[in-house]
C-alpha positions as CSV (number, residue, x, y, z in Angstrom):
1,X,-58.5,-17.3,-31.6
2,X,-56.6,-20.5,-32.8
3,X,-52.9,-20.1,-33.4
4,X,-51.7,-21.3,-36.7
5,X,-48.4,-23.2,-36.7
6,X,-45.5,-21.6,-38.4
7,X,-44.5,-23.0,-41.8
8,X,-41.4,-25.1,-42.0
9,X,-38.1,-23.2,-42.5
10,X,-37.6,-24.8,-45.9
11,X,-40.9,-23.3,-47.2
12,X,-40.0,-19.9,-45.9
13,X,-36.6,-20.2,-47.5
14,X,-38.3,-21.0,-50.8
15,X,-40.5,-17.9,-50.4
16,X,-37.5,-15.7,-49.7
17,X,-35.4,-16.9,-52.6
18,X,-38.4,-16.7,-55.0
19,X,-39.1,-13.1,-53.9
20,X,-35.4,-12.1,-54.3
21,X,-35.1,-13.7,-57.7
22,X,-38.3,-12.4,-59.1
23,X,-37.6,-8.9,-57.7
24,X,-34.4,-8.8,-59.7
25,X,-36.0,-10.2,-62.8
26,X,-38.9,-7.7,-62.5
27,X,-36.5,-4.8,-62.0
28,X,-34.5,-5.8,-65.0
29,X,-37.6,-6.1,-67.1
30,X,-38.7,-2.6,-65.9
31,X,-35.2,-1.3,-66.9
32,X,-35.4,-2.8,-70.4
33,X,-38.9,-1.6,-71.0
34,X,-37.8,1.9,-69.9
35,X,-34.8,1.7,-72.3
36,X,-37.1,0.6,-75.1
37,X,-39.3,3.7,-74.6
38,X,-36.3,6.0,-74.1
39,X,-36.7,6.3,-70.3
40,X,-33.1,5.7,-69.1
41,X,-33.0,5.8,-65.3
42,X,-29.2,6.2,-65.4
43,X,-29.1,8.8,-68.2
44,X,-26.2,11.3,-68.4
45,X,-28.5,14.4,-68.1
46,X,-29.2,14.2,-64.4
47,X,-32.6,13.6,-63.0
48,X,-35.2,14.9,-65.5
49,X,-38.7,13.5,-66.1
50,X,-37.4,10.7,-68.4
51,X,-35.0,9.5,-65.7
52,X,-37.6,9.6,-63.0
53,X,-40.1,7.6,-65.1
54,X,-37.3,5.1,-65.8
55,X,-36.7,4.7,-62.0
56,X,-40.5,4.3,-61.6
57,X,-40.5,1.5,-64.1
58,X,-37.7,-0.3,-62.3
59,X,-39.5,0.0,-59.0
60,X,-42.8,-1.2,-60.4
61,X,-41.1,-4.1,-62.1
62,X,-39.4,-5.2,-58.9
63,X,-42.6,-4.9,-56.9
64,X,-44.5,-6.8,-59.4
65,X,-41.9,-9.6,-59.3
66,X,-42.2,-9.8,-55.5
67,X,-46.0,-10.0,-55.7
68,X,-45.8,-12.7,-58.4
69,X,-43.5,-14.8,-56.1
70,X,-45.9,-14.3,-53.2
71,X,-48.9,-15.3,-55.3
72,X,-47.0,-18.4,-56.5
73,X,-46.1,-19.3,-52.9
74,X,-49.7,-18.9,-51.7
75,X,-51.0,-21.1,-54.4
76,X,-48.5,-23.8,-53.7
77,X,-48.2,-23.8,-49.9
78,X,-51.1,-21.6,-48.7
79,X,-50.7,-18.4,-46.8
80,X,-48.0,-18.4,-44.1
81,X,-48.9,-17.5,-40.6
82,X,-48.5,-13.8,-39.7
């Protein structure tokens, strides 16, 4: 099996920064969507169903942001070596 060369460090840094930034952006979007629908993850009433769904939206938003960054990187540079 041929060994693929490792991508340059600069490209991997771009991937890491893009994933970090879009994770935060996605989590914030998930938080704002949750607040819009009344699902406050940090509500004063403890952890009921509304708070749990708010936390779920934050996690889904952050994960979607990371996946979006990865898809952008793959389109621009190709898939990095494992």
